[in-house]
Phi, psi and omega in degrees: 000132176268145177239149180272143178229161178269104183295348184262353187281338178077359184266156174292126178229155171277122180254354177182161174199161177186191179298119174081006179204160170226142179246120184241125185053037181069015180246124181281144178230137183249014184229164180297151183222151166251122187223130172242165185294333184233008180251187180279158179275114183259133174290128182255123189278037175258123179256348179202157177306319184296343181278351188300140183226170173305320182301320180300319178284330174294322177299320174298316183299320183300337180276356172053051178275165176280329184212143175241128178254119182254113172268118193260014181108207185293337180224152182285131176223145183255128178295156178302139181310323185290338173282325179285347184301323179301318178292321183294313179300324182278358182060043179254121176292158182207149175227144177242134179199171180292162190296326179292316177293328178297318184294314183292320178294319174308311182298320180294315183291326176293322177299334179270006180081016186282153175270076187253143173248133174259121169253107189240123171273124177258107183276138178290151184282000000 
């Protein structure tokens, strides 16, 4: 699915997504990413939801977002509470949703000027 972005905003936006890929600023990626509106696009070494570890959540905290959106793949799944503990202790808000909903929500929040981090799992087809 293609998404509309504001080419004048200068922010990283999701311009499309589908099975096995995400398109950021019109460039396709086939791996998981950590994406903030104004930072670099980081390859995230998570290949599936079941691989999530405490280190993955610690990495998110180091980027100091206001809010984290976690895209868990084709369906919404909730990480174990012990994994989310790092975010709670850092007082960083988070939302968990399927990856397509996460992409749409990320773009809306970026459009509002929020300091949001998208932690997105891209599942292979």
